[in-house]
VEXLUMTI-596808 format. One line per field, with one value per atom (N, C-alpha, C): residue number from 1; residue in three letters; atom name; y, x, z. Coordinates in nm, 4 decimals. Last residue first. Example, Ala and Ser with C-alpha at 12.3 -4.5 7.8 and 13.67 -1.06 7.14 Angstrom:
// residues 2
nr 2 | 2 | 2 | 1 | 1 | 1;
rest SER | SER | SER | ALA | ALA | ALA;
atom N | CA | C | N | CA | C;
c2 -0.2250 | -0.1060 | 0.0030 | -0.5690 | -0.4500 | -0.3300;
c1 1.2850 | 1.3670 | 1.2900 | 1.3190 | 1.2300 | 1.3200;
c3 0.7080 | 0.7140 | 0.7870 | 0.7800 | 0.7800 | 0.7800;
This chain:
// residues 85
nr 85 | 85 | 85 | 84 | 84 | 84 | 83 | 83 | 83 | 82 | 82 | 82 | 81 | 81 | 81 | 80 | 80 | 80 | 79 | 79 | 79 | 78 | 78 | 78 | 77 | 77 | 77 | 76 | 76 | 76 | 75 | 75 | 75 | 74 | 74 | 74 | 73 | 73 | 73 | 72 | 72 | 72 | 71 | 71 | 71 | 70 | 70 | 70 | 69 | 69 | 69 | 68 | 68 | 68 | 67 | 67 | 67 | 66 | 66 | 66 | 65 | 65 | 65 | 64 | 64 | 64 | 63 | 63 | 63 | 62 | 62 | 62 | 61 | 61 | 61 | 60 | 60 | 60 | 59 | 59 | 59 | 58 | 58 | 58 | 57 | 57 | 57 | 56 | 56 | 56 | 55 | 55 | 55 | 54 | 54 | 54 | 53 | 53 | 53 | 52 | 52 | 52 | 51 | 51 | 51 | 50 | 50 | 50 | 49 | 49 | 49 | 48 | 48 | 48 | 47 | 47 | 47 | 46 | 46 | 46 | 45 | 45 | 45 | 44 | 44 | 44 | 43 | 43 | 43 | 42 | 42 | 42 | 41 | 41 | 41 | 40 | 40 | 40 | 39 | 39 | 39 | 38 | 38 | 38 | 37 | 37 | 37 | 36 | 36 | 36 | 35 | 35 | 35 | 34 | 34 | 34 | 33 | 33 | 33 | 32 | 32 | 32 | 31 | 31 | 31 | 30 | 30 | 30 | 29 | 29 | 29 | 28 | 28 | 28 | 27 | 27 | 27 | 26 | 26 | 26 | 25 | 25 | 25 | 24 | 24 | 24 | 23 | 23 | 23 | 22 | 22 | 22 | 21 | 21 | 21 | 20 | 20 | 20 | 19 | 19 | 19 | 18 | 18 | 18 | 17 | 17 | 17 | 16 | 16 | 16 | 15 | 15 | 15 | 14 | 14 | 14 | 13 | 13 | 13 | 12 | 12 | 12 | 11 | 11 | 11 | 10 | 10 | 10 | 9 | 9 | 9 | 8 | 8 | 8 | 7 | 7 | 7 | 6 | 6 | 6 | 5 | 5 | 5 | 4 | 4 | 4 | 3 | 3 | 3 | 2 | 2 | 2 | 1 | 1 | 1;
rest UNK | UNK | UNK | UNK | UNK | UNK | UNK | UNK | UNK | UNK | UNK | UNK | UNK | UNK | UNK | UNK | UNK | UNK | UNK | UNK | UNK | UNK | UNK | UNK | UNK | UNK | UNK | UNK | UNK | UNK | UNK | UNK | UNK | UNK | UNK | UNK | UNK | UNK | UNK | UNK | UNK | UNK | UNK | UNK | UNK | UNK | UNK | UNK | UNK | UNK | UNK | UNK | UNK | UNK | UNK | UNK | UNK | UNK | UNK | UNK | UNK | UNK | UNK | UNK | UNK | UNK | UNK | UNK | UNK | UNK | UNK | UNK | UNK | UNK | UNK | UNK | UNK | UNK | UNK | UNK | UNK | UNK | UNK | UNK | UNK | UNK | UNK | UNK | UNK | UNK | UNK | UNK | UNK | UNK | UNK | UNK | UNK | UNK | UNK | UNK | UNK | UNK | UNK | UNK | UNK | UNK | UNK | UNK | UNK | UNK | UNK | UNK | UNK | UNK | UNK | UNK | UNK | UNK | UNK | UNK | UNK | UNK | UNK | UNK | UNK | UNK | UNK | UNK | UNK | UNK | UNK | UNK | UNK | UNK | UNK | UNK | UNK | UNK | UNK | UNK | UNK | UNK | UNK | UNK | UNK | UNK | UNK | UNK | UNK | UNK | UNK | UNK | UNK | UNK | UNK | UNK | UNK | UNK | UNK | UNK | UNK | UNK | UNK | UNK | UNK | UNK | UNK | UNK | UNK | UNK | UNK | UNK | UNK | UNK | UNK | UNK | UNK | UNK | UNK | UNK | UNK | UNK | UNK | UNK | UNK | UNK | UNK | UNK | UNK | UNK | UNK | UNK | UNK | UNK | UNK | UNK | UNK | UNK | UNK | UNK | UNK | UNK | UNK | UNK | UNK | UNK | UNK | UNK | UNK | UNK | UNK | UNK | UNK | UNK | UNK | UNK | UNK | UNK | UNK | UNK | UNK | UNK | UNK | UNK | UNK | UNK | UNK | UNK | UNK | UNK | UNK | UNK | UNK | UNK | UNK | UNK | UNK | UNK | UNK | UNK | UNK | UNK | UNK | UNK | UNK | UNK | UNK | UNK | UNK | UNK | UNK | UNK | UNK | UNK | UNK;
atom N | CA | C | N | CA | C | N | CA | C | N | CA | C | N | CA | C | N | CA | C | N | CA | C | N | CA | C | N | CA | C | N | CA | C | N | CA | C | N | CA | C | N | CA | C | N | CA | C | N | CA | C | N | CA | C | N | CA | C | N | CA | C | N | CA | C | N | CA | C | N | CA | C | N | CA | C | N | CA | C | N | CA | C | N | CA | C | N | CA | C | N | CA | C | N | CA | C | N | CA | C | N | CA | C | N | CA | C | N | CA | C | N | CA | C | N | CA | C | N | CA | C | N | CA | C | N | CA | C | N | CA | C | N | CA | C | N | CA | C | N | CA | C | N | CA | C | N | CA | C | N | CA | C | N | CA | C | N | CA | C | N | CA | C | N | CA | C | N | CA | C | N | CA | C | N | CA | C | N | CA | C | N | CA | C | N | CA | C | N | CA | C | N | CA | C | N | CA | C | N | CA | C | N | CA | C | N | CA | C | N | CA | C | N | CA | C | N | CA | C | N | CA | C | N | CA | C | N | CA | C | N | CA | C | N | CA | C | N | CA | C | N | CA | C | N | CA | C | N | CA | C | N | CA | C | N | CA | C | N | CA | C | N | CA | C | N | CA | C | N | CA | C | N | CA | C | N | CA | C | N | CA | C | N | CA | C | N | CA | C | N | CA | C | N | CA | C;
c2 -1.3097 | -1.2001 | -1.2376 | -1.5325 | -1.4359 | -1.3211 | -1.6732 | -1.7292 | -1.6293 | -1.5163 | -1.5246 | -1.5826 | -1.5485 | -1.4175 | -1.4256 | -1.8251 | -1.7563 | -1.6200 | -1.8636 | -1.9298 | -1.8593 | -1.7042 | -1.6773 | -1.7381 | -1.8331 | -1.6927 | -1.6608 | -2.0834 | -2.0717 | -1.9284 | -2.0070 | -2.0716 | -2.0607 | -1.8950 | -1.8125 | -1.8753 | -1.9233 | -2.0014 | -1.9242 | -1.7527 | -1.8957 | -1.9795 | -1.5010 | -1.5534 | -1.7026 | -1.4632 | -1.4744 | -1.5272 | -1.4533 | -1.5566 | -1.5736 | -1.2277 | -1.3602 | -1.4708 | -1.0217 | -1.0516 | -1.1903 | -1.0400 | -1.0506 | -1.0901 | -0.9933 | -1.1201 | -1.1415 | -0.7293 | -0.8373 | -0.9735 | -0.5979 | -0.5968 | -0.7104 | -0.6398 | -0.6933 | -0.7012 | -0.4936 | -0.6379 | -0.7044 | -0.2386 | -0.2992 | -0.4495 | -0.2065 | -0.1973 | -0.2646 | -0.2262 | -0.3243 | -0.3248 | -0.0005 | -0.1334 | -0.2424 | 0.2200 | 0.1796 | 0.0391 | 0.2919 | 0.1997 | 0.1452 | 0.4958 | 0.4811 | 0.3977 | 0.4583 | 0.5856 | 0.5740 | 0.2014 | 0.2298 | 0.3632 | 0.2215 | 0.1470 | 0.1790 | 0.5269 | 0.4204 | 0.3535 | 0.6196 | 0.6269 | 0.5049 | 0.8194 | 0.7058 | 0.7261 | 0.9117 | 0.9358 | 0.8063 | 1.0614 | 0.9459 | 0.9918 | 1.1338 | 1.1847 | 1.0643 | 1.1205 | 1.0704 | 1.1382 | 1.1942 | 1.2770 | 1.2280 | 1.0586 | 1.0231 | 1.1030 | 1.1391 | 1.1848 | 1.1567 | 0.9937 | 1.1398 | 1.1957 | 0.7336 | 0.7672 | 0.9181 | 0.7596 | 0.7289 | 0.7642 | 0.8047 | 0.9045 | 0.8840 | 0.5644 | 0.6899 | 0.7989 | 0.3859 | 0.3703 | 0.5002 | 0.4878 | 0.4857 | 0.4714 | 0.4439 | 0.5807 | 0.5879 | 0.1620 | 0.2400 | 0.3828 | 0.1006 | 0.0569 | 0.1387 | 0.2135 | 0.2580 | 0.2211 | 0.0646 | 0.2078 | 0.2588 | -0.1932 | -0.1679 | -0.0205 | -0.1712 | -0.1968 | -0.1679 | -0.1515 | -0.0305 | -0.0500 | -0.3077 | -0.3286 | -0.2079 | -0.1770 | -0.3001 | -0.3362 | 0.0272 | 0.0616 | -0.0570 | -0.0489 | -0.0565 | -0.0193 | 0.1248 | 0.0513 | 0.0367 | 0.1861 | 0.1677 | 0.0823 | 0.4150 | 0.3068 | 0.3046 | 0.5006 | 0.5073 | 0.3888 | 0.6770 | 0.5658 | 0.5968 | 0.8922 | 0.7769 | 0.6545 | 1.1174 | 1.0375 | 0.9172 | 1.2993 | 1.2748 | 1.1926 | 1.3220 | 1.2629 | 1.2287 | 1.2348 | 1.3199 | 1.2496 | 1.1265 | 1.1112 | 1.2014 | 1.1263 | 1.1902 | 1.1829 | 1.0390 | 0.9352 | 0.9951 | 1.1680 | 1.1936 | 1.0812 | 1.1709 | 1.0517 | 1.0678 | 1.3002 | 1.3066 | 1.1809 | 1.2771 | 1.2266 | 1.2304 | 1.1983 | 1.2578 | 1.1944 | 1.2947 | 1.1932 | 1.2571 | 1.3631 | 1.3983 | 1.2790 | 1.4674 | 1.3587 | 1.4024;
c1 -0.9868 | -1.0705 | -1.1471 | -0.8612 | -0.7802 | -0.8627 | -1.0468 | -1.0057 | -0.9257 | -1.0658 | -1.1808 | -1.1433 | -0.8036 | -0.8597 | -0.9720 | -0.7853 | -0.6917 | -0.7469 | -0.9906 | -0.9959 | -0.9056 | -0.8920 | -1.0215 | -1.0322 | -0.6486 | -0.6506 | -0.7801 | -0.7470 | -0.6555 | -0.6542 | -0.8999 | -0.9645 | -0.8772 | -0.7094 | -0.8150 | -0.8829 | -0.4324 | -0.4883 | -0.6015 | -0.3743 | -0.3434 | -0.4123 | -0.4562 | -0.5105 | -0.4880 | -0.3040 | -0.4490 | -0.5150 | -0.0477 | -0.0819 | -0.2325 | -0.0655 | -0.0325 | -0.0774 | -0.1227 | -0.2161 | -0.1917 | 0.1067 | -0.0288 | -0.1284 | 0.3219 | 0.3096 | 0.1664 | 0.2616 | 0.2696 | 0.2534 | 0.2764 | 0.1520 | 0.1510 | 0.5457 | 0.4398 | 0.3085 | 0.6661 | 0.6923 | 0.5846 | 0.5783 | 0.5342 | 0.5594 | 0.7054 | 0.5608 | 0.5120 | 0.9748 | 0.9153 | 0.7642 | 0.9901 | 1.0261 | 0.9657 | 0.9081 | 0.8317 | 0.8642 | 0.8896 | 0.9794 | 0.9073 | 0.7083 | 0.8338 | 0.9355 | 0.4946 | 0.5660 | 0.7020 | 0.4138 | 0.4482 | 0.5208 | 0.3413 | 0.4623 | 0.5083 | 0.2320 | 0.2044 | 0.3369 | 0.2244 | 0.2863 | 0.2468 | 0.1404 | 0.1055 | 0.1667 | 0.2736 | 0.2525 | 0.2101 | 0.2679 | 0.2505 | 0.2261 | 0.3458 | 0.3690 | 0.3672 | 0.0955 | 0.2141 | 0.2275 | -0.1437 | -0.0268 | 0.1013 | -0.3632 | -0.3071 | -0.1815 | -0.4032 | -0.5004 | -0.4517 | -0.1975 | -0.1898 | -0.2840 | -0.3068 | -0.1785 | -0.1639 | -0.5350 | -0.5485 | -0.4207 | -0.4122 | -0.5027 | -0.5200 | -0.2734 | -0.1991 | -0.2856 | -0.4921 | -0.3882 | -0.3115 | -0.6256 | -0.6930 | -0.5923 | -0.4358 | -0.4755 | -0.5437 | -0.4288 | -0.3077 | -0.3424 | -0.6960 | -0.6413 | -0.5184 | -0.7131 | -0.8034 | -0.7500 | -0.5196 | -0.5017 | -0.5887 | -0.6350 | -0.4986 | -0.4780 | -0.8873 | -0.8767 | -0.7395 | -0.8736 | -0.8927 | -0.8756 | -0.6401 | -0.7460 | -0.7565 | -0.3486 | -0.4142 | -0.5167 | -0.1998 | -0.3310 | -0.3973 | -0.0498 | -0.0507 | -0.1905 | 0.1130 | 0.0022 | 0.0288 | 0.2571 | 0.2805 | 0.1678 | 0.2983 | 0.2155 | 0.2338 | 0.5197 | 0.5005 | 0.4150 | 0.5522 | 0.4899 | 0.4821 | 0.6977 | 0.6785 | 0.6288 | 0.9379 | 0.8180 | 0.8148 | 1.1393 | 1.0797 | 0.9518 | 1.2075 | 1.3035 | 1.2439 | 0.9948 | 1.0142 | 1.1072 | 1.1691 | 1.0642 | 1.0967 | 1.2291 | 1.2649 | 1.1458 | 1.1559 | 1.1850 | 1.2224 | 0.8978 | 1.0145 | 1.0324 | 0.6847 | 0.7684 | 0.8937 | 0.3821 | 0.4975 | 0.5830 | 0.1826 | 0.1545 | 0.2760 | 0.1363 | 0.2267 | 0.2040 | -0.0611 | -0.0527 | 0.0251 | -0.0887 | -0.0076 | -0.0028 | -0.3688 | -0.2859 | -0.2121;
c3 0.5573 | 0.6056 | 0.7290 | 0.4671 | 0.5411 | 0.5965 | 0.3211 | 0.4509 | 0.5338 | 0.0886 | 0.1795 | 0.3159 | -0.0206 | 0.0078 | 0.1114 | -0.0563 | 0.0327 | 0.0739 | -0.2453 | -0.1142 | -0.0138 | -0.4607 | -0.3977 | -0.2592 | -0.5219 | -0.4807 | -0.4070 | -0.5961 | -0.4832 | -0.4313 | -0.8208 | -0.7048 | -0.5804 | -1.0007 | -0.9423 | -0.8198 | -1.1084 | -0.9973 | -0.9287 | -1.3201 | -1.3322 | -1.2265 | -1.2296 | -1.3550 | -1.3713 | -1.0037 | -0.9875 | -1.1141 | -1.1243 | -1.0248 | -1.0102 | -1.2951 | -1.3470 | -1.2517 | -1.1164 | -1.2250 | -1.2829 | -0.9489 | -0.8946 | -1.0041 | -1.1268 | -1.0549 | -1.0071 | -1.2086 | -1.3074 | -1.2401 | -0.9596 | -1.0369 | -1.1381 | -0.8919 | -0.8069 | -0.8843 | -1.0975 | -1.0859 | -1.0017 | -1.0363 | -1.1616 | -1.1623 | -0.7830 | -0.7982 | -0.9246 | -0.8480 | -0.7573 | -0.7735 | -1.0171 | -1.0670 | -0.9793 | -0.8500 | -0.9681 | -1.0195 | -0.5479 | -0.6179 | -0.7408 | -0.4832 | -0.4096 | -0.4863 | -0.6581 | -0.6586 | -0.5902 | -0.5967 | -0.7352 | -0.7483 | -0.3307 | -0.3646 | -0.5067 | -0.2074 | -0.3031 | -0.3400 | 0.1347 | 0.0024 | -0.0798 | 0.4099 | 0.3261 | 0.1889 | 0.7301 | 0.5882 | 0.5212 | 1.0547 | 0.9667 | 0.8242 | 1.3713 | 1.2375 | 1.1437 | 1.6312 | 1.5623 | 1.4264 | 1.7454 | 1.7699 | 1.7063 | 1.6717 | 1.8021 | 1.8342 | 1.4159 | 1.5163 | 1.6582 | 1.2937 | 1.3007 | 1.4059 | 1.3222 | 1.3852 | 1.3991 | 1.1634 | 1.3057 | 1.3815 | 0.9145 | 0.9716 | 1.1215 | 0.8778 | 0.8891 | 0.9518 | 0.8637 | 0.9667 | 0.9877 | 0.6384 | 0.7687 | 0.8824 | 0.4370 | 0.4691 | 0.6056 | 0.4421 | 0.4699 | 0.5101 | 0.3709 | 0.4993 | 0.5375 | 0.1132 | 0.2189 | 0.3569 | -0.0247 | -0.0065 | 0.1079 | -0.0103 | 0.0371 | 0.0677 | -0.1312 | 0.0120 | 0.0686 | -0.4065 | -0.3278 | -0.1786 | -0.6081 | -0.5099 | -0.4188 | -0.6391 | -0.6865 | -0.5808 | -0.5493 | -0.6004 | -0.6702 | -0.2357 | -0.3811 | -0.4272 | 0.0367 | -0.0246 | -0.1736 | 0.3471 | 0.2043 | 0.1495 | 0.6026 | 0.5505 | 0.3998 | 0.8431 | 0.6987 | 0.6595 | 1.1444 | 1.0731 | 0.9249 | 1.2403 | 1.3284 | 1.2522 | 1.1091 | 1.0875 | 1.1822 | 1.0978 | 1.2282 | 1.2174 | 0.8311 | 0.9234 | 1.0583 | 0.5656 | 0.6828 | 0.7812 | 0.2724 | 0.3721 | 0.4904 | -0.0654 | 0.0608 | 0.1550 | -0.3065 | -0.2075 | -0.0731 | -0.5078 | -0.4249 | -0.3235 | -0.6768 | -0.6778 | -0.5925 | -0.5155 | -0.6049 | -0.5921 | -0.3300 | -0.4631 | -0.5545 | 0.0046 | -0.0925 | -0.2287 | 0.2557 | 0.1514 | 0.0370 | 0.5810 | 0.4661 | 0.3713 | 0.7622 | 0.7160 | 0.5911;
């Protein structure tokens, strides 16, 4: 599996799947890497990228929103989290 750590926006032209994750919560990254690994094992060309590396402004905006929203409404966040699993 190809996991790219640099900030390059150039992606493989023959890529079948790009999984994007955030490093807010380990589950996002683990799920993205597992999907890409499964796709690669099936013969597809797949990569995983961190949103913060692909688009730092969007990533930092998402992080700020996430921390603000969960801090203001922890019960709503908790209920939504547990009901979605």
